[in-house]
ZAVOZA-236567 format. One record per residue: x, y, z of N, C-alpha, C in turn; residue number from 0. Coordinates in steps of 0.2 Angstrom, whole numbers, plus 5000, padded with zeros to 4 digits. Layout:
- n_x,n_y,n_z,ca_x,ca_y,ca_z,c_x,c_y,c_z,k
- X,Y,Z,X,Y,Z,X,Y,Z,NUM
...
END
This chain:
- n_x,n_y,n_z,ca_x,ca_y,ca_z,c_x,c_y,c_z,k
- 5064,4912,5059,5067,4917,5054,5073,4919,5055,0
- 5079,4918,5051,5085,4920,5053,5087,4929,5050,1
- 5091,4929,5050,5093,4937,5049,5093,4937,5042,2
- 5095,4933,5037,5094,4934,5031,5087,4935,5028,3
- 5083,4930,5031,5076,4930,5030,5073,4937,5031,4
- 5075,4939,5037,5072,4947,5040,5074,4953,5034,5
- 5081,4952,5032,5083,4957,5027,5079,4956,5020,6
- 5079,4951,5018,5076,4949,5012,5069,4950,5013,7
- 5064,4948,5018,5057,4951,5017,5057,4958,5019,8
- 5061,4961,5023,5061,4970,5023,5062,4972,5016,9
- 5066,4971,5013,5068,4973,5006,5062,4972,5001,10
- 5059,4966,5001,5054,4965,4998,5048,4969,4998,11
- 5046,4971,5006,5042,4974,5007,5042,4981,5006,12
- 5049,4984,5006,5049,4991,5004,5050,4993,4998,13
- 5052,4989,4994,5053,4989,4987,5045,4988,4983,14
- 5042,4985,4988,5036,4983,4982,5030,4985,4984,15
- 5030,4989,4991,5024,4992,4993,5023,4998,4990,16
- 5027,5002,4987,5025,5007,4983,5026,5007,4976,17
- 5028,5001,4973,5027,5000,4966,5022,4996,4965,18
- 5019,4997,4960,5012,4993,4959,5011,4985,4957,19
- 5015,4982,4962,5016,4975,4960,5015,4970,4966,20
- 5012,4973,4971,5009,4970,4977,5015,4968,4982,21
- 5015,4971,4987,5019,4970,4992,5017,4963,4996,22
- 5010,4963,4997,5009,4957,5001,5009,4950,4998,23
- 5008,4951,4990,5009,4945,4986,5016,4942,4986,24
- 5020,4948,4987,5028,4945,4986,5029,4942,4993,25
- 5026,4945,4998,5028,4943,5005,5025,4935,5007,26
- 5018,4935,5004,5016,4928,5005,5020,4922,5001,27
- 5022,4925,4995,5026,4919,4989,5033,4919,4994,28
- 5036,4925,4995,5043,4922,4999,5042,4919,5004,29
- 5036,4919,5009,5038,4916,5015,5036,4909,5014,30
- 5032,4907,5009,5030,4901,5007,5038,4897,5004,31
- 5041,4901,5001,5048,4897,4999,5053,4898,5005,32
- 5053,4901,5010,5058,4901,5014,5057,4895,5018,33
- 5062,4892,5021,5061,4885,5024,5062,4888,5031,34
- 5058,4884,5035,5059,4885,5043,5054,4891,5044,35
- 5051,4895,5040,5049,4901,5041,5042,4900,5046,36
- 5042,4901,5052,5034,4900,5056,5033,4905,5060,37
- 5034,4912,5057,5031,4918,5060,5024,4920,5059,38
- 5021,4923,5064,5015,4925,5064,5014,4929,5057,39
- 5013,4927,5051,5014,4932,5045,5010,4938,5044,40
- 5005,4938,5047,5000,4944,5046,5003,4949,5050,41
- 5005,4947,5057,5008,4952,5062,5014,4955,5059,42
- 5019,4951,5056,5024,4953,5053,5023,4956,5047,43
- 5018,4956,5043,5017,4959,5038,5015,4967,5040,44
- 5011,4967,5044,5008,4973,5048,5014,4977,5050,45
- 5020,4975,5053,5025,4979,5055,5030,4983,5049,46
- 5030,4976,5044,5033,4979,5039,5029,4986,5036,47
- 5022,4985,5035,5018,4989,5034,5019,4996,5036,48
- 5019,4996,5043,5021,5001,5047,5027,5005,5046,49
- 5032,5002,5044,5039,5004,5042,5039,5008,5037,50
- 5035,5006,5032,5034,5010,5025,5029,5016,5026,51
- 5024,5014,5031,5020,5020,5034,5025,5026,5035,52
- 5029,5025,5041,5035,5030,5042,5038,5034,5037,53
- 5040,5030,5031,5043,5032,5024,5040,5036,5021,54
- 5033,5035,5021,5029,5040,5018,5028,5046,5021,55
- 5028,5046,5029,5027,5053,5033,5033,5056,5032,56
- 5039,5053,5031,5046,5057,5030,5045,5061,5023,57
- 5043,5056,5017,5045,5059,5011,5039,5065,5010,58
- 5033,5063,5012,5029,5070,5011,5027,5074,5016,59
- 5032,5074,5021,5031,5079,5027,5029,5085,5027,60
- 5031,5089,5020,5028,5094,5019,5021,5095,5018,61
- 5020,5090,5012,5012,5090,5011,5007,5088,5017,62
- 5010,5083,5020,5006,5080,5027,5005,5086,5031,63
- 5010,5090,5032,5011,5095,5037,5005,5101,5035,64
- 5004,5102,5028,5000,5107,5026,4992,5104,5026,65
- 4992,5098,5025,4985,5093,5027,4982,5095,5034,66
- 4988,5094,5038,4987,5094,5045,4985,5100,5048,67
- 4987,5104,5046,4986,5112,5047,4979,5115,5044,68
- 4979,5111,5038,4972,5112,5034,4966,5109,5039,69
- 4967,5103,5041,4962,5101,5046,4961,5105,5053,70
- 4967,5108,5055,4965,5113,5061,4961,5119,5058,71
- 4961,5121,5052,4959,5127,5049,4951,5126,5050,72
- 4948,5119,5048,4941,5118,5049,4938,5120,5055,73
- 4944,5120,5061,4941,5122,5067,4941,5130,5069,74
- 4947,5131,5066,4950,5138,5068,4952,5143,5061,75
- 4950,5148,5064,4950,5155,5058,4958,5155,5057,76
- 4962,5153,5062,4969,5155,5060,4972,5151,5055,77
- 4969,5145,5053,4972,5141,5048,4967,5141,5042,78
- 4961,5144,5042,4956,5145,5038,4959,5145,5030,79
- 4964,5150,5028,4966,5150,5023,4969,5143,5020,80
- 4973,5141,5023,4976,5134,5023,4971,5128,5021,81
- 4966,5129,5025,4961,5124,5025,4957,5124,5018,82
- 4955,5130,5015,4953,5131,5009,4957,5129,5003,83
- 4964,5130,5004,4968,5129,4999,4969,5121,4998,84
- 4968,5118,5004,4968,5111,5005,4963,5105,5005,85
- 4957,5108,5005,4951,5105,5007,4949,5099,5002,86
- 4951,5101,4997,4949,5096,4992,4951,5089,4993,87
- 4959,5090,4993,4963,5084,4995,4962,5081,5001,88
- 4961,5086,5005,4960,5084,5013,4953,5077,5014,89
- 4947,5081,5011,4942,5078,5012,4942,5071,5008,90
- 4946,5072,5002,4946,5066,4998,4948,5060,5002,91
- 4953,5062,5005,4957,5057,5010,4951,5054,5014,92
- 4948,5058,5018,4944,5057,5023,4938,5052,5019,93
- 4936,5054,5014,4929,5050,5011,4934,5044,5008,94
- 4939,5044,5006,4942,5037,5004,4942,5031,5010,95
- 4945,5034,5017,4945,5030,5023,4939,5027,5024,96
- 4933,5029,5022,4927,5026,5026,4925,5020,5021,97
- 4926,5020,5015,4924,5012,5012,4931,5009,5013,98
- 4936,5010,5013,4943,5005,5015,4941,5002,5022,99
- 4939,5007,5027,4938,5003,5034,4934,4998,5034,100
- 4928,4999,5030,4922,4995,5031,4922,4989,5028,101
- 4926,4989,5020,4927,4984,5016,4934,4980,5020,102
- 4938,4984,5023,4944,4980,5025,4943,4976,5032,103
- 4938,4980,5037,4936,4975,5041,4932,4969,5040,104
- 4928,4970,5036,4923,4966,5032,4927,4959,5029,105
- 4932,4961,5026,4935,4955,5023,4942,4953,5028,106
- 4942,4956,5034,4948,4954,5037,4949,4947,5038,107
- 4944,4943,5041,4945,4936,5042,4947,4932,5035,108
- 4943,4934,5029,4944,4930,5023,4952,4932,5021,109
- 4953,4938,5022,4961,4939,5018,4965,4936,5023,110
- 4964,4935,5030,4969,4932,5034,4969,4926,5032,111
- 4965,4922,5030,4964,4915,5028,4968,4915,5021,112
- 4967,4918,5016,4971,4918,5010,4978,4920,5011,113
- 4981,4922,5017,4988,4924,5017,4991,4917,5018,114
- 4987,4913,5020,4990,4906,5021,4990,4901,5014,115
- 4987,4904,5010,4986,4900,5003,4989,4904,4998,116
- 4996,4902,4995,5001,4907,4990,4997,4908,4984,117
- 4994,4903,4981,4990,4902,4975,4985,4908,4974,118
- 4982,4910,4978,4977,4916,4979,4981,4923,4978,119
- 4987,4922,4980,4992,4929,4978,4993,4928,4972,120
- 4993,4923,4968,4996,4923,4960,4989,4924,4957,121
- 4983,4922,4958,4977,4926,4955,4976,4933,4957,122
- 4978,4935,4963,4978,4943,4964,4983,4947,4959,123
- 4988,4943,4958,4993,4947,4955,4991,4948,4947,124
- 4986,4941,4945,4985,4942,4937,4980,4947,4937,125
- 4975,4948,4943,4971,4955,4942,4974,4961,4943,126
- 4979,4960,4946,4983,4968,4946,4986,4969,4940,127
- 4988,4964,4935,4991,4965,4930,4986,4968,4924,128
- 4981,4964,4925,4975,4967,4921,4974,4975,4921,129
- 4973,4978,4929,4971,4983,4930,4977,4988,4927,130
- 4983,4986,4927,4989,4991,4926,4989,4992,4919,131
- 4987,4985,4915,4987,4986,4908,4982,4990,4904,132
- 4976,4991,4907,4971,4994,4906,4972,5002,4908,133
- 4974,5004,4913,4975,5010,4915,4979,5014,4911,134
- 4984,5011,4906,4987,5015,4902,4984,5018,4897,135
- 4978,5016,4896,4974,5019,4890,4971,5026,4893,136
- 4972,5028,4899,4968,5033,4902,4972,5039,4903,137
- 4971,5045,4900,4975,5050,4901,4972,5056,4906,138
- 4972,5056,4911,4967,5061,4915,4969,5069,4915,139
- 4965,5072,4918,4966,5080,4917,4962,5084,4923,140
- 4958,5078,4927,4956,5082,4933,4960,5080,4939,141
- 4957,5083,4944,4960,5083,4950,4955,5078,4955,142
- 4958,5075,4960,4955,5072,4965,4950,5076,4969,143
- 4943,5073,4970,4938,5076,4975,4936,5071,4979,144
- 4932,5073,4984,4930,5069,4989,4926,5063,4985,145
- 4921,5065,4980,4917,5059,4977,4922,5054,4974,146
- 4927,5057,4970,4932,5051,4967,4936,5047,4972,147
- 4938,5051,4977,4942,5048,4984,4937,5043,4986,148
- 4931,5044,4987,4927,5038,4990,4927,5031,4985,149
- 4926,5031,4980,4926,5027,4974,4934,5024,4975,150
- 4939,5028,4974,4946,5025,4975,4946,5022,4982,151
- 4943,5023,4987,4944,5021,4994,4941,5013,4994,152
- 4936,5013,4988,4933,5006,4989,4937,5001,4986,153
- 4941,5003,4981,4946,4999,4978,4951,4998,4983,154
- 4953,5002,4987,4959,5001,4993,4957,4997,4997,155
- 4951,4996,4999,4948,4991,5004,4949,4985,5002,156
- 4946,4984,4995,4948,4977,4990,4954,4975,4991,157
- 4959,4979,4991,4967,4977,4990,4969,4974,4997,158
- 4965,4973,5001,4967,4969,5006,4969,4961,5005,159
- 4966,4960,4999,4966,4953,4997,4975,4951,4995,160
- 4977,4948,4996,4985,4947,4994,4985,4946,4987,161
- 4990,4950,4985,4992,4949,4977,4989,4956,4973,162
- 4983,4957,4975,4980,4965,4972,4985,4970,4976,163
- 4988,4972,4971,4993,4979,4973,4989,4983,4975,164
- 4989,4987,4981,4986,4992,4983,4988,4998,4980,165
- 4994,5000,4979,4996,5006,4976,4995,5005,4968,166
- 4995,5000,4965,4993,4997,4959,4985,4999,4956,167
- 4982,4996,4962,4974,4996,4960,4973,5004,4962,168
- 4974,5007,4966,4973,5013,4967,4974,5019,4964,169
- 4981,5019,4960,4982,5022,4954,4977,5021,4948,170
- 4978,5014,4946,4974,5014,4941,4966,5016,4941,171
- 4962,5016,4947,4957,5017,4949,4956,5025,4947,172
- 4961,5028,4950,4961,5035,4950,4962,5038,4943,173
- 4966,5034,4938,4966,5035,4932,4959,5033,4927,174
- 4957,5029,4928,4950,5028,4926,4945,5033,4926,175
- 4945,5037,4933,4941,5042,4935,4943,5047,4932,176
- 4948,5049,4928,4951,5055,4925,4956,5057,4929,177
- 4959,5057,4934,4963,5060,4937,4970,5060,4935,178
- 4974,5066,4935,4981,5066,4932,4985,5062,4934,179
- 4991,5058,4931,4995,5055,4934,4999,5055,4940,180
- 5001,5062,4941,5005,5064,4948,5002,5064,4952,181
- 4995,5067,4952,4990,5067,4958,4988,5060,4959,182
- 4987,5057,4954,4985,5049,4957,4990,5046,4961,183
- 4997,5047,4960,5001,5043,4963,5002,5046,4970,184
- 5002,5053,4971,5002,5056,4977,4996,5053,4983,185
- 4991,5054,4979,4984,5053,4982,4986,5046,4986,186
- 4986,5041,4980,4988,5034,4982,4992,5032,4989,187
- 4998,5037,4990,5003,5036,4994,5000,5038,5000,188
- 4996,5044,4999,4994,5048,5007,4988,5045,5009,189
- 4984,5042,5004,4977,5040,5007,4978,5033,5011,190
- 4984,5030,5010,4987,5024,5013,4987,5025,5020,191
- 4988,5031,5022,4991,5033,5030,4986,5030,5034,192
- 4980,5032,5034,4975,5030,5040,4974,5024,5040,193
- 4973,5020,5033,4972,5013,5033,4978,5008,5035,194
- 4985,5011,5035,4990,5007,5037,4991,5007,5045,195
- 4989,5014,5047,4989,5016,5055,4984,5011,5057,196
- 4977,5011,5055,4972,5009,5059,4974,5000,5058,197
- 4977,4998,5053,4979,4990,5052,4985,4989,5058,198
- 4988,4993,5059,4994,4992,5065,4990,4992,5071,199
- 4985,4997,5073,4983,4997,5080,4980,4990,5081,200
- 4976,4988,5075,4972,4981,5077,4978,4976,5077,201
- 4983,4976,5074,4987,4971,5076,4994,4971,5081,202
- 4993,4977,5084,4997,4979,5090,4996,4974,5096,203
- 4989,4973,5097,4989,4968,5104,4993,4962,5102,204
- 4995,4959,5096,4998,4953,5096,5006,4954,5096,205
- 5008,4960,5098,5015,4961,5097,5018,4957,5104,206
- 5015,4955,5107,5019,4951,5114,5020,4944,5111,207
- 5017,4942,5106,5019,4935,5104,5024,4934,5100,208
- 5028,4939,5098,5034,4939,5096,5041,4936,5100,209
- 5043,4931,5098,5048,4928,5103,5055,4932,5104,210
- 5057,4932,5110,5063,4936,5112,5068,4937,5107,211
- 5069,4930,5104,5076,4929,5100,5074,4931,5093,212
- 5067,4934,5092,5066,4935,5085,5065,4943,5086,213
- 5065,4946,5090,5066,4954,5091,5070,4959,5086,214
- 5076,4956,5086,5082,4959,5081,5079,4959,5076,215
- 5078,4952,5073,5076,4951,5066,5069,4955,5064,216
- 5065,4957,5068,5060,4961,5067,5062,4969,5066,217
- 5066,4970,5071,5069,4976,5070,5072,4978,5063,218
- 5076,4973,5062,5081,4974,5055,5077,4975,5050,219
- 5071,4970,5050,5066,4968,5043,5062,4976,5043,220
- 5062,4980,5049,5058,4985,5048,5062,4990,5046,221
- 5068,4991,5048,5074,4996,5045,5075,4995,5037,222
- 5075,4989,5036,5077,4989,5028,5071,4990,5024,223
- 5066,4988,5027,5059,4991,5023,5058,4998,5023,224
- 5060,5002,5029,5058,5008,5029,5063,5013,5023,225
- 5069,5010,5023,5075,5013,5019,5073,5012,5012,226
- 5070,5005,5010,5070,5003,5003,5065,5007,5000,227
- 5058,5007,5005,5052,5011,5003,5053,5018,5002,228
- 5058,5022,5004,5059,5028,5004,5061,5029,4997,229
- 5067,5024,4995,5069,5026,4988,5063,5023,4981,230
- 5060,5018,4985,5054,5016,4980,5049,5022,4978,231
- 5048,5025,4984,5042,5031,4982,5045,5036,4978,232
- 5051,5038,4978,5054,5043,4973,5054,5040,4966,233
- 5056,5034,4965,5057,5030,4960,5049,5029,4956,234
- 5044,5028,4961,5038,5027,4957,5035,5035,4955,235
- 5036,5039,4958,5034,5045,4957,5036,5047,4949,236
- 5043,5047,4949,5047,5049,4942,5045,5044,4936,237
- 5044,5037,4938,5042,5033,4932,5035,5034,4930,238
- 5030,5036,4934,5024,5036,4932,5024,5042,4927,239
- 5027,5047,4928,5027,5052,4924,5030,5051,4917,240
- 5034,5047,4916,5037,5045,4910,5037,5039,4907,241
- 5035,5033,4910,5033,5027,4908,5028,5023,4908,242
- 5025,5018,4905,5019,5013,4905,5019,5009,4911,243
- 5013,5009,4914,5011,5005,4921,5011,4998,4918,244
- 5010,4997,4911,5010,4990,4910,5015,4986,4910,245
- 5022,4989,4910,5027,4986,4911,5027,4982,4917,246
- 5025,4986,4923,5023,4982,4929,5017,4977,4929,247
- 5012,4978,4924,5007,4974,4923,5010,4967,4919,248
- 5015,4967,4915,5018,4961,4912,5022,4958,4917,249
- 5025,4961,4922,5029,4957,4927,5024,4954,4932,250
- 5019,4957,4934,5014,4955,4938,5010,4948,4934,251
- 5009,4948,4928,5006,4943,4925,5011,4937,4926,252
- 5016,4937,4924,5022,4932,4923,5022,4929,4930,253
- 5023,4933,4935,5024,4930,4942,5018,4927,4944,254
- 5011,4929,4943,5005,4927,4944,5005,4919,4941,255
- 5006,4920,4936,5006,4913,4933,5010,4908,4935,256
- 5016,4910,4936,5021,4905,4940,5018,4902,4945,257
- 5015,4908,4950,5014,4906,4956,5008,4900,4956,258
- 5004,4903,4951,4997,4898,4950,4999,4891,4949,259
- 5003,4891,4945,5006,4884,4942,5011,4880,4948,260
- 5015,4882,4950,5019,4880,4956,5018,4879,4963,261
- 5014,4885,4965,5012,4886,4972,5005,4883,4973,262
END
């Protein structure tokens, strides 16, 4: 991987992680097209995901601080008011993390195999397109709660398969459950934090496999992913409030078909 490859893949990860078009699918496709790309793809993808994880921490820092204070309020009377104000959202993230972890670990070996077969990313993109088109038919008026969070967490676990957009599928699932669009997007971003952090810890043991001449490229890719993801989050929040997700669905359908035919 050269510096240009690192910048391109970092940009792809940052822009597509929070847009409902599957960052993993785009990375699999891009890596299959780049000549002489021999990196340990899953480790590289995990590092880029951690970079976008950090962008979420910065962008939603106020909300995350409230949720953390609410968590402390579960054990201490000092923050009990904050706990009651945020417990619905807090426990929804907790319940969502349970099926995500179980399904994600169960599919871990299977998904790692799929990362080496680009055509499956194409099939995943087609599935994503269907979910996005159908979701536009739903206009929710409800808030997220632990029960709905658990169901959305199941979808997030399945989204470890490349091509199935994590943000797209979880937002779509939330809309199917009647959750308001703005809250569906915010919950999709924040519920990803435990999952991405856990995946990073699992892959951290492979960090020593990075060759010394590739360290700079990894750092550059991570920085590009972090910066581009920050702007992608803002765009996604604004877009969902004003436009249809089916626009992204059409893009995923076209890219998925092209991938299945050519790769």
